[in-house]
VEXDREN-2710 file (C-alpha; in Angstrom, 1 decimal):
% VEXDREN-2710
k/r/px/py/pz
1/MET/-6.7/-85.2/3.2
2/ILE/-9.4/-82.2/3.4
3/ASP/-7.8/-79.2/3.6
4/GLY/-8.8/-77.7/7.8
5/ASP/-9.9/-81.4/8.2
6/SER/-9.5/-82.5/11.7
7/SER/-12.1/-84.5/13.1
8/GLY/-12.3/-87.5/15.2
9/GLU/-15.6/-88.4/15.1
10/ILE/-16.1/-91.7/14.0
11/ALA/-17.4/-91.6/10.5
12/ALA/-18.1/-87.8/10.6
13/PRO/-20.0/-86.2/7.6
14/LEU/-17.7/-83.5/5.8
15/PRO/-18.3/-79.8/7.3
16/SER/-19.8/-78.7/4.3
17/ALA/-21.8/-79.2/1.3
18/TRP/-18.8/-79.4/-0.6
19/ALA/-15.3/-80.3/-0.1
20/LEU/-11.4/-79.3/-1.3
21/VAL/-9.5/-82.1/-0.7
22/ARG/-6.1/-82.4/-1.4
23/VAL/-4.7/-85.9/-2.7
24/SER/-1.7/-87.1/0.1
25/GLY/0.3/-90.3/-1.0
26/PRO/0.4/-92.8/-3.5
27/SER/-3.1/-94.8/-3.0
28/MET/-4.4/-93.7/-6.2
29/SER/-2.2/-93.6/-8.8
30/PRO/-2.9/-93.7/-11.8
31/THR/-5.9/-92.2/-11.1
32/VAL/-4.8/-89.3/-9.1
33/ARG/-1.3/-87.9/-8.2
34/SER/0.1/-86.8/-4.2
35/GLY/-0.6/-83.0/-4.7
36/ASP/-3.9/-83.0/-7.0
37/ARG/-6.7/-81.2/-5.9
38/LEU/-10.4/-82.9/-5.9
39/LEU/-14.0/-81.3/-5.5
40/ALA/-16.2/-83.5/-3.2
41/ARG/-20.1/-83.5/-2.6
42/ARG/-20.9/-84.7/0.9
43/VAL/-22.9/-88.3/0.1
44/ARG/-25.8/-88.8/3.4
45/ALA/-26.2/-92.3/5.6
46/GLY/-27.9/-94.2/3.1
47/GLY/-26.8/-92.3/-0.1
48/ARG/-26.0/-93.9/-3.2
49/VAL/-22.7/-94.8/-3.8
50/ARG/-21.8/-98.0/-6.5
51/PRO/-19.1/-99.9/-6.7
52/GLY/-16.4/-97.6/-9.4
53/ASP/-16.7/-94.3/-7.1
54/VAL/-14.0/-92.8/-6.8
55/VAL/-15.0/-91.6/-2.6
56/LEU/-13.7/-90.0/0.6
57/ALA/-14.0/-92.6/3.0
58/ARG/-12.8/-93.3/6.9
59/PHE/-12.5/-96.5/8.4
60/PRO/-13.9/-97.1/11.6
61/ALA/-10.3/-98.1/13.1
62/ARG/-9.2/-94.9/12.4
63/PRO/-12.0/-92.6/12.6
64/GLU/-9.1/-90.0/12.5
65/LEU/-8.2/-90.5/9.0
66/LEU/-10.0/-89.4/5.7
67/VAL/-9.1/-91.2/2.7
68/VAL/-9.1/-91.0/-1.3
69/LYS/-10.4/-94.6/-3.0
70/ARG/-12.0/-96.4/-5.0
71/VAL/-15.2/-98.2/-4.1
72/ARG/-14.9/-101.8/-4.8
73/ARG/-18.6/-103.9/-3.2
74/THR/-20.7/-103.1/-0.4
75/VAL/-20.3/-105.6/2.4
76/GLU/-21.9/-105.2/6.1
77/GLY/-21.1/-102.4/8.0
78/GLY/-20.3/-100.0/4.8
79/HIS/-18.3/-100.1/1.8
80/TRP/-15.3/-102.3/0.6
81/VAL/-12.8/-99.1/-0.8
82/GLU/-9.2/-99.6/-2.4
83/GLY/-7.0/-97.6/-4.2
84/ASP/-5.8/-98.0/-7.5
85/ASN/-2.3/-98.7/-6.9
86/PRO/-2.3/-101.7/-6.2
87/PHE/1.4/-101.9/-3.8
88/VAL/0.4/-99.5/-1.0
89/ALA/-2.6/-101.4/1.2
90/ASP/-4.0/-98.4/3.6
91/ASP/-7.4/-99.1/2.5
92/SER/-10.1/-101.7/3.1
93/ARG/-7.9/-104.9/3.4
94/ALA/-6.0/-103.0/6.2
95/PHE/-8.6/-101.7/8.1
96/GLY/-11.8/-103.1/6.8
97/ALA/-15.4/-101.6/6.4
98/ALA/-15.0/-97.6/5.2
99/VAL/-18.1/-95.6/6.3
100/VAL/-18.1/-93.3/2.6
101/VAL/-19.2/-89.6/3.7
102/GLY/-18.3/-87.3/0.1
103/ARG/-18.0/-88.7/-4.0
104/VAL/-15.3/-87.0/-6.0
105/VAL/-16.7/-85.1/-8.5
106/GLY/-13.8/-84.4/-10.4
107/ARG/-10.5/-82.6/-10.6
108/LEU/-9.4/-78.7/-10.0
109/TRP/-5.6/-79.2/-10.5
110/PRO/-3.4/-79.8/-12.4
111/ARG/-5.1/-82.0/-14.7
112/PRO/-9.1/-80.7/-14.4
113/GLY/-11.9/-82.5/-15.1
114/ARG/-13.7/-85.9/-14.4
115/LEU/-11.8/-88.7/-13.3
116/PRO/-10.6/-91.7/-16.0
117/ALA/-12.5/-95.1/-15.4
118/ALA/-10.8/-97.6/-12.7
119/PRO/-8.2/-99.5/-13.9
120/PRO/-9.0/-103.2/-14.8
121/SER/-7.0/-104.4/-12.3
122/ALA/-9.0/-101.8/-9.5
123/LEU/-12.7/-103.4/-10.2
124/PRO/-13.7/-107.2/-10.1
END
């Protein structure tokens, strides 16, 4: 969830080049946890996103939902994104391809720094 984000437009871009993100929920645990604050940079349409990147994305089927997920691969219509926690499926397994709108640069709080690489089970 982005603080102050209330966009309902399909694949709406981030409101500015940088966004402060507050994580809500366990889907990216152990990489990030509920309550973590992340810094994300906007990705414009056609911007380069690679497998393994932690991103902000929207699902065309749920445009009001902005999620923090890890890119698994590029697919028709966008990217296949999944959380690092395999027991939570609020990702492409449930909603299909996602449109990436931002790339997470790092964690600001409570453990500042870059995010760790994907857990072995998170990438193909």
